[in-house]
N, C-alpha and C positions, 0 to 999 in steps of 0.2 A: 797212193795219192788220193785224197778226198775228191769226190765227183765235182765240187764246186771250185777246185783249184784251177787257176788259169795257167795255161801251158804257153811257153815261148820257144820259138825256134831261134837259136843263138845267131845262125847265119843270117836269117831274115832280119833280126833286130840290128845286126852290124850293118846290113845293107840299107836299112831304113835310116840310121844315123848318118851314113855317107850321103844318102840322097837329101836329107834334111840340112845337113852341115857338111858341104863338100870340102875336101882337103883345101888348105891354103897352099898356093903355088908362089914361091919366092924366086924371082929372076935375079941373079946376082952378076949377070954379064959374062960369065965364064962357065963353060961346061953346062951340064943339064940343070934345069931349074930344081929347086929344093921343094919337095912336096911334104907337107906336114898334115897329118891326120887331125881330125877334130878332137877336142879335149876328151870327149867321151871314149875315144879309143886309144888314149895315151896309156902306156904301161903304169901300173899302180906305183911302181917305184919313182917315176917322174913326178907324180902327184904328191907322193910322200916328201920328196925334196923341195917341191914348191911350198907346201904347207909348212915345212920345217924352216922356211925363209932361206933356202939354199937355190935361188933361181938360176944362178950360173951353172951349178952342177946338173940341175934339172934340165936346162936347155942343151947342155953337152950331151946328156944321156939321150934326149929325145932326138937330137939331129944326128947323133952318132958320127959316122965319118963325114958327114956334110958340114959339121959344126966348123971344122977348120977352114973350109971354103967360105963359109958364111962370115967368119971372124976376119979372114984375109980381105974380103971385100968391104970391110968396114962395119959388119953387123956386131951387135952386142946383145947380151941376154935381155936387157931392158928394152932395146929396140924390138926384139922378137916378142916380148910380152905385149908391147904396144900394138904390133901388127895383129896379134891375135884379138886384142880388144877391139881395134878398128875394123876388123873384118867381121865383126858381129860375133865372134866367139866369146868365151868366158874372159872376164876381166880378172886375170890371175893376179894382178897387183893387189887386189882386195884380199886375196889369200895370204899374201906375203906381207900384209899390213902397211902397204904404201899408199 
């Protein structure tokens, strides 16, 4: 590695992202709240689905087992995207062309 190369500690970088962009907590009225990590920590596969204009599949993958509870409580993928935007996170709608 060149002497002028900058070194990063991955766990410190992740901790910094979480400190600057805390997870979003969605209370759905039944069971535990749903916690969603900031966009910077989403799996690459979720971002690929978002940019491929497949937001429903992306939100399903991101929420995992919580997606059915979210949907049963009246949540939708579009609403979840709006929650991210309103919480100060990324405007994922721009990625999907809306």
